[in-house]
N, C-alpha and C positions, 0 to 999 in steps of 0.2 A: 386372342394370348399376344398376337402382334397389336394391337392397339396398346399396350399397356407399358411400355417400355420408362413409366414414367421416370424413374431411378436414376435416369441417364441426364434431366436435364435439375441434376443436383448440383449442386456448387460440387467439386470435388475436395476436403478437406486436407490444408495442407498438413503431410506428413514428411518429419526430416528425415533424409535418405542415413540409415545406420550405415553403410559398405557399399558399397558395388559386389564383394564379396557374399554380402547378407543375401540380396537383393539374387541372384544367380543361385545360391540354395535356394531361397524359395522357388525357383523353380523347377526345381527336384520333386518336389513336395514332401519333405523329411518327414513329416509326422505318417504319411500314405507310405514313405521307403522306409520305415524304421517297421512296418509288420510285413512288408518284400525282405528286409532283413535276415528278420524274426523267422517267417516260414521256409527259405529259401538255407539256412542254416538247419531251423530242426530236420527240413528233410534228407540234409545231405550225414548230419548226426545218423538220422535211423535208417540211413538206407543202406550204411556203410555196414562192412563184413571185416570185425575184427577191432582194432585198437583205431585209433580215430587219427587219421591224418591232416591234423590243425591247419599249417600252411595251405596244404591243399584244399581245406575246408574252406579257407579266408578268399581263398583264391577264384572258390566258386561263389560265394556270395558279394565277395564283388562285384563279377563282372554282371551277380544280378542284377544286382543293385545300380549299377551303372545303366544298363538300357532300360532298368525302370524307371531310373533320374531324365531319364532320355526323353522317354517316354513321355515322363510327365511333364517338363517344355513342351515338347511341340505341341503338347492337347493344352495347352494353356495357350499355344499360341494360335491355333484354332480357334480357341474359344476366347480369345482376349475380349469381342465384340459381346458375347452373352456375361462374362465376367467381368464389366464394363456397367450391369442394367443389373447386379447384385448387390445389397450391399455386405456381403461377407465375403464377397472377391474384388470389390471393385480397387483394394488398396493394393493389388497383387501386381508385382513390379510391368508386367506390361499393360493392363488396362491404366495402372497411374504413368505410363510414359516414362519409367526410369531408367528402362530395357527398350533398345529397339528391336522391331518384330525380327527384320535377318541377324543381327547377334545371338537371336534366341534361339533361331533356326540353327545357323552352327553351332552353338552350344548344345541345342539338344541331337542333332545329326551327332556331333563328335560322340556326344557321351553314350550313345547308344551302338555306334562302331568301336568303340574301345569296350566295352561289355560282352558283346558278341566274341571280337579278336581272343579277348581274355577267357571265355567260355570254351573256345574251339581251342585253340592253344592248351590251356591250363587244366583243363577240366576231359570235354569228348565235343562231337559232331552231336551227338543227341541232345546234350543239352543246352547248345547254341542254337540248333534247330527249334527245340521249344522256347527258348530267350527273346527268335525271330517269330513265330508264331504269334509270340506275348505282343510284343513291338505292334506288326500288324492288325493283330484281332483288336488291340486298343486304339488305334489310331484308324483304320483302313474302314472297319466297322463299326466299333464300338461310339466313339467318338462322333460318327455324323449323324447317327443313330440315335443318341442323345436330341434329337433334335426334330424326329420324327414320331415316336413310339415309345412306351413305356416299357416295351420289350429291352428294347437296351438295357436296363438293367438285369436281365438275367445273361443276354450277351456278353456284360461286362465283367460279368462272375466269373468269366471265364479268364481272361488276362488276369485277373484277381486271386483264380487261385493256381496258376501254372507255376510261381514263384514256389513253391512246397513239391511242385513234380520235377522242377529244373534241382532245385536241391537234391533229390531224391537219386536223377538219372545220370547226376554228376558223382556221387560214391558208387552207386549199384551198380552204374554202367547199362542199365536198360529198366523198361517199365513192366512192372509185374502186380498181381493181385493190393498187395501193401501199397505201393505207392500209386495207384489209382485210387485205395482210398484215403490216402492224406489227400488226393487233389479234392475228391467228396466232399469231404471234413472241410475243408475252407470255402467252395462252393459254395455246399449248402448255409456255411453259415454268412457268406456277405449279404443272404437276401433278408432275413429278419432284421440286421443288423442296419442293413439301407432304409428299408422300410421305415426304422426308425427316426432315419436322418431324414428323410426325404419330406414325413410329417411337419418334424422340428420347421423344416426349411422350404414348406411347400407355397409361399409366398414369396420368398426371393424365385424357386422357381417358376412360379405364374409369370413372374416378372420379364424372365428371361426368355420365357418362351419353352419351357420345357416341357413337356408333357408327361410329367410323373404321374403316378398313381393317385399322390393326394391332390393334384392338380385337377387331373381331368374327372377325379371322383370326391369332388370335396368335402363329403361324408365321412371318406377314409374307410367305408367298409372292404372295398378291394385290396387296399393295402392291408388291414388287417387280417385277413384272411390268407393275403400269401404268405404275410410273416409265419403266421399259424400253421400252413402248409410245408415253407421250409424248414422252420422251425423243427418239426417232424421229421423229416427225414435226415436233418442235420442228427437228430436224436437214433436214427435207423446206421448211420453211416458210420458215427463215432462208435457202432460199436466193432464195426468191419476189423480193425488193425489186430483184435483178440484173436476173433474169426479166423483172420490168415494167417495166424502166428506172428506178429510182430507184437504184439502186448498180452501180455496175460492178466487174471483176473482179480487183481486189485487195480488195473486200470481200468477194467470192464466197469467195476462196482463205480469209481469215480467217474468215465466218463457218462456212466446213467443217470447220473444225482444229479448231474452239472447239466444234461441234455432236459432232464424234464423239466428243471430249473427254471432252465432259458424257455421251454416249450410254455410253461405259464408265465413266462412275463409276456410271452407272444398274444396267447389268449388270453389274458388282462389287458392287453392295449386292444388287440380286435372287440374288446366286451365296452371299454370304455375308452374313447379314441379320444385323447388328452393332449396335452403336454406333460404331463408327470406321467403316465402310462409311457410314453413315446420312449419322454429321458429314463425311467426305470428299463427301458428295453435295449436300449443306444449302453444306457452302462452295464448292461447284463449281459451285452454282446463284447463287451470289449474285455471285459475280467474273462469269460469263458473260454477265450481260444487258449491265452496264456498259460489256464491254469491245466486247457487242456493238455499242451503240450510238455510243461513240467511233468503231469503225470505220468503220460507214454514217455518220454526221455528220461524218468527215473525209470523205468520198468526196465531199459536196457541197462543202467548203471551195474 
């Protein structure tokens, strides 16, 4: 894989810079950060007792989003060389040279620090500690692991799932069975979701030297098995909020239907590994999570 950085020799297309502001926003990976905002807000709402303090909720979500945005900027700083090798990432601000690495470092550290301070001051130390754990796990463990082993995908699901628990602890004050269930749901959900992404962009990952499962196993059997395995665990995890008393029987029925549907998409992908089945699993996964959150929140209204 180290002998295939052919994309680096391709001419960089000339792209007009929209604005400095837009480039710095791009460093925070706004589409990914939207998921952070949604899961942390859902966690906060579900963890609260009595009426929701929406001002405190906004502060907790803002703090979590700032930490996530800072982590994304620092991740892009670390991966700017491999981003330059992949077609879908080589026009990002750092590999394209629109933002200097030193400026990106300051920006990422500043966002992360502001987010941690907001969580510690306006929520509680536990949620700030979990946000710090998110930052460390994402940057110190997951990001370097991506270049070495496909197990990085599982490790990367930890910081991806922690925002739900950060929101929960910000309103609930502690971690209990229901909060752990929210973490487990988002953790399990990410694996079939990412197996679909890894398959769709396997050529890009190969060019950059990332040993994702569809790269080291081009047939895709291992990626398919992983998608099925984690989709099955997701079905079980999604039922736990009812058993822990967080949600009721209507939610249980919705979660079961959604979980089985996603599981079948994973089985279809594992059986016939192609662009169509991978894309169906991808779109099914991004539909699944918001519908599950809506069902859980509606249960509390």
